[in-house]
C-alpha angles and dihedrals in degrees: 000000000000112000117240118179134169142204109215114183125175109235096228095112145346126317100267128201094265091052091047091053092048090050091048093051091050092046093048092047091053094046093045091053094038088243137131129284114200134187122218123181108212099209100155091120095079096180095056102030114097136183089230090059092048090051091048092051093049092046091049093051092047092049090051088051094241100141114183129220123242126001123321112262115222109205098208091059088061095056093114090057091049090051090048092057092048090054091048089057090047092052091048092053091246093112135032144198116262118198099188114141120225088252092055092049091050092050089048091054093046091052091049091050091049091053093044092244126143111267117246145111110297097211096244093153095039095102101009123123110257087219086077091060114130114244120261097018112122105216127231121220114239129191113246095230123192113267099198133050123024142279115237127204112198092203121195092215108024096038122227111344123187136194129184111244089223086071093057120075129206104282123217114252100176125023124225091263091056097254118133123240123243093245092056096041093054093058095047092047094047090050095046092045091052094239109183099181128032108202112181144130121302088241086077093059094098089053090052094064090056093043092051088057089055092049088052093049091053093044091237124151114254121242117228112264127217118179110194124206123264125252118245132188121264088265092058094250124125110286113265138162092278089059095048103276093149130122118294089240088061089066089054088054090047089060105261123144117234093233089054091050091049090051093047095046090048090060092051098095101346128081141184106193111290095326112135103167107059118163121213097259091052091045091055090050095048105033120112135139096250090075094054111107128220100224122090115264124231122231109224118183092195090059091047089052091052093049091048092049089056093052091047090055093054097038122113111266096224090052091051092050089052090049097048098040095080090051092047094047091048089053093047094042092229146055123290111237126232093264090053093049089049091053091048091054093046092048097043096091090061098037097052093055090069103038129096097185138017087254090059089046094050092047093051092043092060090085089073098050109031112124117250136284091049120223108241119218119227095265092050091050090051091053094049099070118165090257092052092048091053089050092051091048090062088059099050094080089055090053092048091058101035108134097213122037098203129122096252092049091046092051092048090051090055092047091052092047092048093050092048092052098039094249135134117245091248090058088063101033100047097053088047089053090052092049096045100041105022089236141076092233125064142120113297105309096229090054088051092050092050092051094045091050129218098287097049093042093053092043092054093048090051090049090067094047098266118136 
């Protein structure tokens, strides 16, 4: 059997972390089994569905690198097919017209609450003669669900789960205005799309019992179900905005790499021994549903930062330059010239070792592209006293004539100068750091000098009155 899975978000908001993880698990399952991964936009809720949300979902999936197969299916466009199936069930006596008014349904629920009974439709029109229908009430079509026995979900993650049919009422398939309900549309779409495995959050498990009844009524083969655990915050509470429940694209804007996010999301509820860093190729090879746990996962930004730092360290330098340039140029308010881009590329090996996000990387990379003369922060100004500047001036001629402009040679030159003048190395290196970067913190100063090159280094020293 060829595997066909789908990711089916409702376009009522951004693609959040939970949705991104569900999409990833479906994508990996399809790729592992050399199957098909499809995207369906469940836009039956016309009041809440928006084009902006559809665009955000598509952009989020593309950024994560989760490309789907075949064309996108839009659920609302298939409404005539959904209505057709509902009428088939009606004709077969497996569904019926219900003429309850909204007021009747409200009164029914209030009475059930008052008696301490579970709320649900009581089936009053299930076997009633339609001739008794009140005038002017457009009927809904309800599924005639089994009242005895139980519905069983043989779940690939949760194990076998059962629910008494007496606890499930007759769900609406088609509203009075002829529009299909979400619960009905999902089943018809999954059947027509040939979905073999439904992988979704455990919060959908209650829906699954009802949907299985509909599969049974139509005589359709069931897909395999896998309900994956929810994601909680680090404190164990339900994930919210304060925990990081923002759109996937927000993590792009916060400076995370898509491969890092895929790796991190993979480890939220799935494990392969003690492996933490799992690249995408390895994930495709290893991923299967038997390694998905049942307990909720905890979203931990510190762990995400650590995973992202790893992927920054191994990322291609030219790619990183391309990713940080827009951030740098936005900060500078102008384009970085060719010399600046060259310094960025040359310095990237050192910069990326110390960054957790692209924002960190862009901030630290500014030392190589800031226009001269550099603005000195207060600590740098405090270091560069007139006496220190005179001391540095005595060293400039050595730098002008240094045979090799490499970090080891630059450091040795400073050590020699310091010894000759009865200074400690830090008394030479730290003022130079202040003059060359505008700050008292930076990557190793001799690494910075090598990246800047002789001409830029000397120019920056002269800008602060040294030399």
